[in-house]
C-alpha positions as CSV (number, residue, x, y, z in Angstrom):
1,X,89.1,-43.4,4.2
2,X,89.5,-39.7,3.4
3,X,87.0,-37.4,5.0
4,X,86.0,-34.1,3.3
5,X,86.4,-31.2,5.7
6,X,87.0,-27.5,5.5
7,X,90.7,-26.6,5.2
8,X,91.3,-23.2,6.8
9,X,94.6,-22.8,4.9
10,X,93.0,-23.5,1.5
11,X,89.7,-21.9,2.4
12,X,87.7,-24.8,0.8
13,X,86.5,-28.3,1.5
14,X,89.1,-30.9,0.7
15,X,89.6,-34.6,1.3
16,X,91.5,-34.9,4.6
17,X,93.7,-38.0,5.0
18,X,93.3,-40.4,7.9
19,X,96.5,-41.7,9.6
20,X,96.5,-44.9,7.5
21,X,96.4,-42.9,4.3
22,X,98.9,-40.4,5.6
23,X,101.3,-43.3,6.2
24,X,101.2,-43.9,2.5
25,X,101.7,-40.3,1.5
26,X,104.4,-39.2,4.1
27,X,107.2,-41.4,2.7
28,X,106.5,-40.1,-0.8
29,X,106.8,-36.5,0.5
30,X,110.0,-37.3,2.3
31,X,111.4,-38.9,-0.9
32,X,110.4,-35.8,-2.8
33,X,112.4,-33.6,-0.5
34,X,115.4,-35.9,-0.9
35,X,115.1,-35.8,-4.7
36,X,114.9,-32.0,-4.7
37,X,118.0,-31.8,-2.5
38,X,119.9,-34.2,-4.7
39,X,118.9,-32.4,-7.9
40,X,120.0,-29.1,-6.5
41,X,123.3,-30.5,-5.3
42,X,124.1,-32.4,-8.6
43,X,122.8,-29.7,-11.0
44,X,123.7,-26.6,-9.0
45,X,120.0,-25.7,-9.4
46,X,118.0,-23.1,-7.5
47,X,115.0,-24.2,-5.4
48,X,112.7,-22.7,-8.1
49,X,114.3,-24.8,-10.8
50,X,114.1,-27.9,-8.7
51,X,110.4,-27.3,-7.9
52,X,109.7,-27.1,-11.6
53,X,110.8,-30.7,-12.0
54,X,107.6,-32.1,-10.4
55,X,109.4,-34.3,-7.9
56,X,106.1,-34.6,-6.0
57,X,104.1,-36.1,-8.8
58,X,104.0,-39.6,-7.2
59,X,102.6,-38.1,-3.9
60,X,100.0,-36.2,-5.9
61,X,99.0,-39.3,-7.8
62,X,98.6,-41.4,-4.6
63,X,96.5,-38.6,-3.0
64,X,94.3,-38.7,-6.1
65,X,94.0,-42.5,-5.9
66,X,93.1,-42.4,-2.2
67,X,90.7,-39.5,-2.4
68,X,89.4,-39.2,-5.9
69,X,90.4,-35.5,-6.0
70,X,93.3,-33.8,-7.8
71,X,95.7,-31.6,-6.1
72,X,98.4,-29.5,-7.8
73,X,100.8,-28.7,-4.9
74,X,102.3,-31.6,-3.0
75,X,103.2,-29.4,-0.1
76,X,99.5,-28.9,0.8
77,X,99.2,-32.6,1.4
78,X,101.2,-32.1,4.6
79,X,98.3,-30.3,6.2
80,X,95.4,-32.3,4.7
81,X,95.3,-34.6,7.6
82,X,92.3,-35.2,9.9
83,X,94.5,-35.6,13.0
84,X,95.8,-32.1,12.7
85,X,92.3,-30.6,13.0
86,X,90.1,-30.2,16.1
87,X,86.5,-31.0,16.5
88,X,83.7,-29.3,14.6
89,X,82.8,-25.8,15.8
90,X,79.5,-25.8,17.7
91,X,78.4,-22.6,15.9
92,X,79.6,-22.9,12.2
93,X,80.4,-26.6,11.9
94,X,83.9,-26.0,10.5
95,X,86.7,-27.9,12.1
96,X,88.8,-26.0,14.7
97,X,92.4,-25.4,13.6
98,X,93.9,-27.7,16.1
99,X,92.7,-30.5,18.4
100,X,93.4,-28.3,21.4
101,X,91.7,-25.1,20.1
102,X,89.0,-23.5,22.2
103,X,88.3,-20.7,19.7
104,X,86.9,-21.0,16.2
105,X,89.0,-18.8,13.9
106,X,86.4,-19.0,11.2
107,X,83.4,-17.6,13.1
108,X,84.9,-16.4,16.4
109,X,82.9,-18.8,18.6
110,X,84.3,-19.8,21.9
111,X,84.2,-23.6,22.4
112,X,83.8,-24.2,26.1
113,X,83.5,-28.0,25.7
114,X,84.6,-29.2,22.2
115,X,82.3,-31.8,20.7
116,X,83.5,-35.0,18.9
117,X,84.0,-34.9,15.2
């Protein structure tokens, strides 16, 4: 089940996908890329024109079904995964940017022994 955590890229709390949920979203994002490439090849369209076609709508819809939250950019779904984040910072409580991080980029705290999430 999606877990609401702080996203350092978006600078806000968002529902983060667990690996089971990600397994449902990942193929939709891959299909989106294939559809964009095909559209550009067939239509001779620019990337901007292809992106305006909303090829990621099915991924966004599934994300909303899984999390109850709307998202407007399918590309951000790629980093809304719990497994990409580290444990919570001991000082500020926000997740570290990676599982191996020893420094909190949000508050500057050094994490000598990361705690479990």
